[in-house]
ROVEX-556772 format. One record per residue (C-alpha): residue number from 1; residue in three letters; x, z, y. Coordinates in nm, 4 decimals. Example, Ala and Ser with C-alpha at 12.3 -4.5 7.8 and 13.67 -1.06 7.14 Angstrom:
BEGIN
+------+------+----------+----------+----------+
| resi | resn |     east |       up |    north |
+------+------+----------+----------+----------+
|    1 |  ALA |   1.2300 |   0.7800 |  -0.4500 |
|    2 |  SER |   1.3670 |   0.7140 |  -0.1060 |
+------+------+----------+----------+----------+
***
This chain:
BEGIN
+------+------+----------+----------+----------+
| resi | resn |     east |       up |    north |
+------+------+----------+----------+----------+
|    1 |  MET |   0.0022 |  -0.0028 |   0.0017 |
|    2 |  LYS |   0.1306 |  -0.0828 |   0.3445 |
|    3 |  LEU |   0.1917 |   0.1830 |   0.6033 |
|    4 |  GLN |  -0.0852 |   0.0457 |   0.8248 |
|    5 |  ASP |  -0.3346 |   0.0648 |   0.5354 |
|    6 |  GLU |  -0.2262 |   0.4261 |   0.4612 |
|    7 |  ILE |  -0.2787 |   0.5066 |   0.8277 |
|    8 |  GLU |  -0.6301 |   0.3540 |   0.8299 |
|    9 |  VAL |  -0.7277 |   0.5459 |   0.5165 |
|   10 |  ALA |  -0.5986 |   0.8737 |   0.6626 |
|   11 |  GLU |  -0.7955 |   0.8057 |   0.9878 |
|   12 |  GLN |  -1.1129 |   0.7437 |   0.7897 |
|   13 |  ARG |  -1.0678 |   1.0646 |   0.5867 |
|   14 |  MET |  -1.0075 |   1.2578 |   0.9057 |
|   15 |  HIS |  -1.3184 |   1.1042 |   1.0691 |
|   16 |  TYR |  -1.5279 |   1.2069 |   0.7597 |
|   17 |  ALA |  -1.3837 |   1.5575 |   0.7592 |
|   18 |  GLU |  -1.4628 |   1.6003 |   1.1278 |
|   19 |  GLY |  -1.8259 |   1.5051 |   1.0613 |
|   20 |  GLU |  -1.8489 |   1.7520 |   0.7733 |
|   21 |  LEU |  -1.7112 |   2.0282 |   0.9937 |
|   22 |  ARG |  -1.9625 |   1.9452 |   1.2589 |
|   23 |  LYS |  -2.2434 |   1.9729 |   1.0095 |
|   24 |  GLN |  -2.1165 |   2.3077 |   0.8931 |
|   25 |  ARG |  -2.1040 |   2.4442 |   1.2416 |
|   26 |  GLN |  -2.4671 |   2.3669 |   1.3159 |
|   27 |  THR |  -2.7068 |   2.6466 |   1.2771 |
|   28 |  ILE |  -3.0780 |   2.6760 |   1.2116 |
|   29 |  ARG |  -3.1067 |   2.7529 |   1.5900 |
|   30 |  ASP |  -2.9598 |   2.4001 |   1.6569 |
|   31 |  ASP |  -3.2133 |   2.2493 |   1.4167 |
|   32 |  TYR |  -3.5031 |   2.4141 |   1.5940 |
|   33 |  ALA |  -3.3720 |   2.3372 |   1.9340 |
|   34 |  ARG |  -3.3146 |   1.9647 |   1.8374 |
|   35 |  ALA |  -3.6853 |   1.9433 |   1.7052 |
|   36 |  ALA |  -3.8184 |   2.1178 |   2.0148 |
|   37 |  LEU |  -3.6141 |   1.8912 |   2.2486 |
|   38 |  THR |  -3.7483 |   1.5852 |   2.0667 |
|   39 |  GLY |  -4.1081 |   1.7091 |   2.1259 |
|   40 |  LEU |  -4.0494 |   1.8042 |   2.4837 |
|   41 |  LEU |  -3.8921 |   1.4703 |   2.5703 |
|   42 |  ALA |  -4.1736 |   1.2809 |   2.3923 |
|   43 |  LYS |  -4.4154 |   1.4734 |   2.6150 |
|   44 |  GLY |  -4.2226 |   1.3587 |   2.9210 |
|   45 |  TRP |  -4.0361 |   1.6744 |   3.0224 |
|   46 |  THR |  -3.7933 |   1.6209 |   3.3097 |
|   47 |  PRO |  -3.5274 |   1.6872 |   3.4185 |
|   48 |  PHE |  -3.3303 |   1.6854 |   3.1060 |
|   49 |  ASP |  -3.1429 |   2.0103 |   3.1776 |
|   50 |  LEU |  -3.4679 |   2.1996 |   3.1991 |
|   51 |  ALA |  -3.5866 |   2.0393 |   2.8782 |
|   52 |  VAL |  -3.2765 |   2.1524 |   2.7064 |
|   53 |  ASP |  -3.3089 |   2.5118 |   2.8328 |
|   54 |  GLU |  -3.6724 |   2.5191 |   2.7180 |
|   55 |  ALA |  -3.5799 |   2.3754 |   2.3808 |
|   56 |  PHE |  -3.3357 |   2.6508 |   2.3159 |
|   57 |  ALA |  -3.6009 |   2.9096 |   2.4358 |
|   58 |  ILE |  -3.8404 |   2.7677 |   2.1900 |
|   59 |  ALA |  -3.5773 |   2.7786 |   1.9213 |
|   60 |  ASP |  -3.5182 |   3.1497 |   1.9947 |
|   61 |  ARG |  -3.8871 |   3.2223 |   1.9773 |
|   62 |  CYS |  -3.9070 |   3.0413 |   1.6375 |
|   63 |  LEU |  -3.6169 |   3.2508 |   1.5045 |
|   64 |  ALA |  -3.7859 |   3.5706 |   1.6210 |
|   65 |  ALA |  -4.1034 |   3.4657 |   1.4536 |
|   66 |  ARG |  -3.9136 |   3.4134 |   1.1248 |
|   67 |  VAL |  -3.7873 |   3.7669 |   1.1336 |
|   68 |  LYS |  -4.1314 |   3.9141 |   1.1488 |
+------+------+----------+----------+----------+
***
């Protein structure tokens, strides 16, 4: 195998490993916030920053409800 081929394979493996690490770092709060943000944006919430803040507030309420 040529050196350039080995470099490309190593870069692909690194890219895959970075994606796996990113998945592992996500929490259930992130999943709830992502779903809430999708819903808020679909309803037309603006500006985006407020929608993100509200999405995480909703996620926190969902987590609190799970504990009950």
